[in-house]
N, C-alpha and C positions, 0 to 999 in steps of 0.2 A: 511381378510386383516389384517396385523399387524398393522396399525397405526389405524385401526378403532378398534380395541382390545385394544388398548394403550389408545385410546380416552375412551372408556368405562369404562375401569379400573380407570384411573383418575377422571373420574367424580364422583366417589363414595368417594373421599377423602375429607377430610375438607376443608372448604372456606379459601381464603387468607385471611391476615389480615386487607386489604381494606375491603372485602367482611363481615368480621366480625364486623369490626366497624360500617360499615353500617347495620349490623342487629340490633345493641345495638339502632341504632335510626330509626327503623323499622316504628316507629308513627309520626316520624317528619313530619311536612307539608312541610316546606321549603327544596328545593333542596341542596344537599351538595356545600359548598363553593368552589369557583374555586381556585384552588393552582397553577395552571399552569402560568409561565410567559406569559405575553401579547404578546412577540414577538414570540412565536412559536403557538399562536393560532389562526392565519390568514394565508392563503395560501397567499405565495409571490413567486413571479418567481425569480429563481436565474439568477442575473447579469453575464453572461458569453457567449460570443461568442466562439462555439465551433466548429470546422471543421467536416464538413459533410463528408459522402461518395456520391459517384456519382451512382445514382440508375441506369443510364442509361447503366453501365458496369456490370450489374449483369450475363449476360451470360458468359461473362470471369470468373466470380468468381464462377459460377458454374462448369465451366470445371475444374478449380484448385481443386474445392472442390470433384469433381467426380475422380480426379487422386487420390487424397489423399485417397478415399474410396477405389478404386482399389488396390492400393499398401497396404492398411491395408489387405483387404479382402485377397490378395495372401499371405500374410504372416499368417494370420488364417488357411486359407486352409492348408499350409505348415506344421502346427502343429496339424491337425485334429481338429480345432474349427471353429465355425460358429458365423458370426455376430449377437448381439441380435436383437430383432424385435426393430421397431421404437418404440418413447415414444408417448404417449398419449399429445393431445395439452397443458392439464391442467400442465402436469410433464415439458413440454418443456416450458412453460411459467413461471414458477416458476425459473427453472434453468437459463434460459438466462437472467433473471432480476439478479439473485444473481451472475452470472459471468461477465456480462457486466456493470449493473448498481449499483451492490454491495449491491443491497437491495432486499426484497420481492415486488411484484406489489401491489400498493393500490388496493382496491375492485373495484374501478371504471376502473383502467387499465387492470385488470383481466377481468372482464366483457365484456369490449371491446374488447380483444381479442377471448376470448371465445364464443363470440357471433358472429365473423366475418365469413363471406362464402367465404370470397377472398381465391384464391388458393394459392396465394403467401404472406399469411398474416406472415407465420415464417420469410421469407426473409424480409418482409417489417418490422417486428417489429426489427429483427438484425440492419437493415439499420438505424432505427429510434433510438436505442439506443446507437448505436456509435455516434450520432451525439449530444446526450444530456449532460448537465453538469454532470451528475451521471456517466457517463463513465469516466470522468477527476477524480472525487472526488474516485472512486473505483480502479482505475489503479494509482494513486498517493499512495495508501496505498501499494499496490502489490510493487511500485517500492521504497517507503518508507522503507520497510521492508529489501529490497536488498541492497542500499544505505546507510543503517543505518541513515537516515535522524532524526534529533534532533535538537532543537533550540540552545541547548549550548553543544557542542560537547566537548570543552575546557571552564574552569572556565570563560575566558574573552573574549570567541570567541562569536560574535553573528551572527549566521548563518540564521537567519530568511529570508533575501533575497534568500539564495540558496534553502531553502525547496518552496519558490512561484517560482522561476524559474523551479525547476522539474515540478512543477504541471502546469506551462503555456506551458513547452515543448510538454508535454501530451495533451493540449488544442489544441494547434496550430498543431498537430500531425508532430513535426517534425522530418525528417529523422533520425533514429535510428544512423545511421553512423555519420551524422553532428552533432547530439546532444553529441554522446561520445567525438567526436574529439574536439569539443568546450570545454568540461568540462576537458579534458587531456591537453589544451593548453591555456587557459582563464589566463590572468593575471589583477592584480587590486585590489581595495577594493571590499569586497563583496556585497556591495549596487552599486557599479559601474558597476561591472561585477560580477552578481551572480553566473556563472558558476565555479568562483574561489572555491567556497564551496566544491566542490569534492576533491581537493587538499588539502583544509585545515581540511577536516574529518580526516585526518593523519598527522596534524600538528606535526611538530616533529620528524615524524618516516619514515623517506624516505624510508626504506627497507620494512617495512609494509605497506607503500603506495604502493609498487612495487607489492607485496604479493597480496593484497586486489584488486588492479585493474586486475591483470591478472584472478583471481578467477571469479571476477563478471563479465567482458566481455570475456573472453576466455575459461570461464569454466574449468580451469586449477589451481592447488593447487601447487605451488611451494615454498610455504612457508619453508617446511623443508629444502631445499637447500641452505637457509642461513646460516645454520651453517655445513652443511654437504652434500654430494651426495646425493639426495633422495631414499630413500631405497626401495620405491614402484613405482617409477616412473623413466623415462629416463634423469632426469634433473639433472645436476651437480652442484655443489657449483660454481665454475667458471663461468657457464652459467649463473646464478641467479646474479651473480654481475657484468656481463658485460650487462645484461639487466637493472639493477639498474642504470649503469653508464649513461645510456641515461636520466635518469630523476633526478639524483644526484645534479644537479646544481640548483635546483627550490629553491629559498628562500620564506618562508613565513611569515616574520617579516620584520620590518625597523630596520635598526641597523646601525651601525656608518660608515658604507660604503655609504651610502644614503645622498644625501644633505640634507633632513630634520633633521638629526641628526649631522650635523656639530658641533654643538654647545651643542652636549650631549642628551642624552636620555630626549625626549620632555615630552612622558608619566610619567616618574619618576619624573620630575624636578615639574609638575603640581600637583601632588600627594603629593610632599613633601613641596610645597607651601601651598597645602590645610591644611596638618596635623598642620602648623604654625598658620593656622586661626580658626579651629572649635575645640571646646571643648573638651579635652583629645585626641587630634589628631585623632577624628573619622571622617573619611573622609566620605561623604554620598556613599552609594554603586552605585548610578546611576552615579556619578562623575569617579569612580573608573573603573567602567565597561567601560563606553563610552571612557576613556583615553587609556586603555588597548586595547579595540577593536579598536582602529585605528592605533594600531601599527601592525595588521595584513594585508598584502599586498604580494599578490603572483608575484613573478618575477624570470624569468630565468637568471642565471649568470654562466660564467665557473667556474667549479669545479670538480675537480678530485676525483673518487674513488679507494680506496685501499681495496685490499684483507685484511681479518683480520690478526692479529698477530699470531694467531694459526691455520693458513690454513695449511693443512697436506698433499696436493697432490702433485706430481710430475709435474703437467704442468706448475706450477708458484710457487713465491716465497712470505711468508709471508709479508705483507705490500706493496706488489708490486701494481703499479697502473694499474687498469683494462681498456682495450681498450672497449669502448661500442660496443656492438652487440647484435642483436636479437635473438630469442630463435630459430627459424627456418625461413625458408625461406629468402625473402631480402627486404631491404627498398625499396619501391617504388621511382623509379628515379626521380618522381616530387619532393620528398623530401630530395633528396639527398644532396642538398646544403642549406638545411635549419637547425635550431637549432637541437641539439639532441632531444630535448622534443618533437618538431614536428615530428622529423624521428620516433620519437617511437608511436606518436599518428597516423601517417600516416601509419604504417607499422600494428597497432594493429586493425584498422578500416577498413582496405584494403578489397575490395570486393574478392581478392585473398587469403584472410586469412580466411581457413574453419573453424579455430576454432571460429572465432568470429561470422561468420553467423550460425554456428551449435549451438552454444550455446544459441543465442537469438532465434532460432528457437525451441530449446529443452526447453527452460523457458517456451515458451508461449503454448507449447504442453502440457507441466505440468500444467499451469495455468487453461487450459480448459478442459482436459482430466484426470486431477488428478495424473497422473503419467508421469514421464519423459521416454523418448525412451532410455536415459542414465540416470542413477542414481548412486550417486546422481547428480543433476544438474549441478553442479560447479565442477566437480571431473572426467572430461574425462581421463581416462588412460586405459591402456591394461587390466586391472582387471575387471573393470566397462563396460561391454559388451553392446554395443547398440542392443536393440531387434529387430530394423527393420532398417538397414541400407539403404537400397533404400529410405525408407520413410525419415529418415533424411538427406540424401542426396537431396531429391527431395525438401523438404522443406527449406533446406537452399538455394538451387540454386533460389527457388521460391523468397524468401525476398530479394535476391540481386537482382533479375530480376525486382521487384517491386521497386527498388530504396530504399531498406529500409524503405519503407511505411509500419509502425506496423499497423495502422487500417486496411489497405487492406488486410494484413497477417492475423490477425486474424479473419478477416470478411470471408475468406476463409475457415478457421477451423468452424467456426460456421455454415457456410451453408453446412457443410460436413455431410452425413449421419451417419458417425462414432460418430460425436459430438452430434447428434440427436435421437441416439438409446438409449434404457433402459440401466440404468447404472448396472455394477456389484459389488458386495462387493468383495474388495480386498485391501490389505495392504501390503507394502513392505516387512513388518514382515515375510509374509506366505514365503518368500525365492523362490517363483516360479517367471519365467517371466512373464509379462502380455503384451499380443498382441492386445489388444485394440478392444473386441467385442462390447465395447460400453465405454462412461466414467467411471471412477472407484467413486464408491460411496464415497462421501466425507461429512466431517463435515463442517458447517459454521466456516469460519475464525472469528476471534473476531470482525473485522470490519464488517464484513457482518450481524452478529448477532447484534450488538449495531444500527447500521443503518438500520436494519429490523425492531426492536421494535421501534424506533424513528419513521419510516414510518406508523407504527400501532397507535401510540400515538398523534403526534403532525401534525398540519397543515404544518408548516414550518420547515422543518428539517436543513435548514442554515440561522439561523438569523444573521450569521457573517461569514466572510470567512478571512484566514489569510492575515497578511499584504504583500503588494507586496514590491520589491525592490525601486520602483518609490516612494510609501509612505514614505519609511523608510530612504531614501537618505538624504533629508532634515534635517531630525531630527538627524542623526546618524554623519554625515560627519564632521571631523576636519581637518584643515590646520596645520598638524604638524611640519611644518616648522616656524609657526609663532603664533599660537594661545597663548590667554594670557589665565590666571586663570579666569578672570571675563567672557570672551567668552565662555571658557569652561563650567562654572558653568550656565549660560543663556542654553546652548545647552541641557546640563544634565537635566536641569529643564524641558524641552520640552520632552527629553526622559522619565523622571520619569511620566509626565502626559499620554504618549501615548504606548511605548513598552517595557520599563523596566519591566522585568518579573513578578515580584511581583505585582504592580499595574495593569499590564495588564490582569494577571489571576484574580484579582479581579473585573476588569470591565466586565468579562465575566458572573458573577456570577447573572446579573441582567437576563441572560436566564437558570437560573439553577432551578431543582427540588428537593428539599432535599439534596443539596450539589452537584447534577450531571448535568453540563451544557449541555443542551439538543441542540445538534449541531453534524452534521456528524463528524465521526472520522479522517477524512481527515483534518477539520478544528482546531482540538484541539491541545494543546502545549503537546510535548511528550518531556521525558516519564512522564507518568501520575503515580500516586500513586499506590503502590503494590495493594491496596484494590480496585482499580476501577475496575468497570464491563470488560473494555478493557483488563487489564491487567489478570484479572482472566480468562479470556476466551481465553488467550494464547498470546495478543500482546507482542512481545520483549520489552526489554529497549533500544533496537537499539545499544548495543554495539558490537555485531558481525552481520556477513552478514547472513540473512535470520532466524532470531532467533525467529520467529512466530511459535505457536504450536496450533495443534487444538485437543489435546488428552484432554479426558474427567477427570475432577477432582471433590472431594467433594464441594470445596467452590463454584464451577458452579452451582452443583445441589441447593445448599441452596441459592444463589443469584436468580436463576429462581423460585425456591419456594416463595421466601418472602423478594426478594431485591426489593430496590426503583426504580429500573427503571422498574421494572415490574407492580409494582404498579401506576406508571404514567399513563397506560393504562385505568384503572379504574376510573381515575378521572373526577370528572365533568370538561367539556371544552376540552376533548381528542377527537381525530378524531373519535376513535372508539367507545367511549362512546355517542358521540353525534350522529353517526350513527344507533347505537342499539336505543337509545331513540326515533329515528324518525322513527323506523321500525312499520309497520301496526299491526304486530301480531308475537307470538313468531317464527312461521314458516319461517317468511320471515327475523327475527332476526337472526336464526341458519344459514341461508343460509348466510346472510351476513359475520357472524363470521368466518366461514368454507372458505369462499372465501377470506376473508381478512387474515387471518392468513396462510393458507395452500395452495391457489390459485387454490381451486378445490372445486366445489359442494359438500355437504354430502350425504353419501349413504344412503339408507333407514334405516339402523340400525343406523347410526351417526345421524339420524334426531330423529329416536323414542328415544334414548339415552338422547338426548339434549332436547328434549321437557320434556321429563319426569324430568329431573333434575331442569328444569326451573319452570315446574307446581307444583313440591313437595317443592321447596324453598321457604322459610317464606314471600318472597316478589319477584317479577320478576327479579328486578336490582340483588338480591344476585346470583340467578339463571346462568343470563348472566355473571356475573364476575367470577362464578364458571367455566362456560363453556370455556371462553376466557383463564383463568388460566390453565384449563385442557389440552388444545390444545397447549399452549404455552409451555407446559412440555413434549411434547411427541417426539419421535425421528424424525418423520415425519416433524415438525417444524423446527429442528437443522441442518437437514443432507439438501444438495444439491443431491437430486435423480437424 
């Protein structure tokens, strides 16, 4: 077995810096000091009420899964291929934890499943994981990459309530069409109505907003048509501007047309007054940020869009007013009398809009099978052929039939034999179509790798959660029609003590080890520094849609070999350190390490090599450290098999 060979080879390499450090104090009688923060050394339940699935409708889910399998197998047969064998329980266990919980299972969770005799244990585990906070953390990471979620998308914009809102929509399993409609039509300040954060993400760029919105929710890239007729698709420049006209009237800032500014720009006035008060005119950053943040407010107003001055086509003239229109189909009758923005949202999220349902179906199919039925998932066009039209049609109709219940749709994919089969090594770079004999072999995402290492290292992987809109509202809101400088200063002082980014990040250091805050990726402020583990392993800076990468790099190798986040596992007080210390003998410790890191029991060869390493080490602790370090650096650990 390739993984076992890799393990045997790695066991022969030099020990980690942690093991070396311990070797130097082999004769010390005292145990090594505890360096881990107290907040992560005690198991603490996550406070979160997560929408659960209904275990009573499993027969219906099985029927959907069986239909998925039937269509996949028909496609395989048409191309002279056969489905892969089913996975072992151990491979399934690790895969389902990484895909649904976003982390590997703990040793305790793995043993519970591997020892179960329940014939429905796989379905039971799927249902259980879909109702856990882990699912929320994991799917937040998925959507954060798509929606480009970051706390500061603009220098003076505070977007934290929007990020918490996205996480909450996942927690409550809000129907997908309702969630998207809400984001496309929300008005107000972000702490009063956090859904406005979607519009504010492209503040001041109304045409870019349309391009990004269509790409995210309709899987179509129309950005080229902003400047000319699309060279690789059917969309014309006129069609782009007609669609953009539906949302062009949205304002994202308070201005002199609003009652708050009848006597002038209040934010500028506050900052000007403050310059006269503070030495050298240096206005505190928290006061400036708070004043500017209160100028952001989304509101729809009548506004006409004109074609560009260099419009060069015969169907209209330069600078001509564009009549709003959708790209295809019709605006639903129920929305015909509503504002243009609501018409746009109603059309985009309609159950009759096949691009809407196919795009989300295709995104989730790729999320769990590794490859989309259409690739790229956000570029449906004539050149990017769907490898199984019948399957995509079925999945799109199924999510509509489910009332856009994302969790139930995901559940059906996970129940399928197609998902539970052995994986196949495949990359899009192969240039051949993939017909899904099983999932494609995938490398962990940055977030999965980080959260998995935390699962090994600490008892409490969520010592804090990102602040909610309700928590932030009382700290952030100013009445811009009447607020005085003294009132703004008092509010800014509260802001500085709580959510002003500099002090907020410093407050998180109480949960840090060697500068790394030990909390799940979903809760960490983004973007992180370029040298952070998550960035090194492919987390994007959230400036463009789906910027995350899973390709291997040299810095990743160095980080896994000798980075601080891998050292944390071998510190006194870590979860795996304590578990190894409590083992009765080397054989039991080896079992524990393999189950903890790889979700499986060691083979006979694994066991022999591991015990030899432990027995020949200067002392057992060094041998255990080498074993952990070796397995952590195998492909078996870093891949979703």
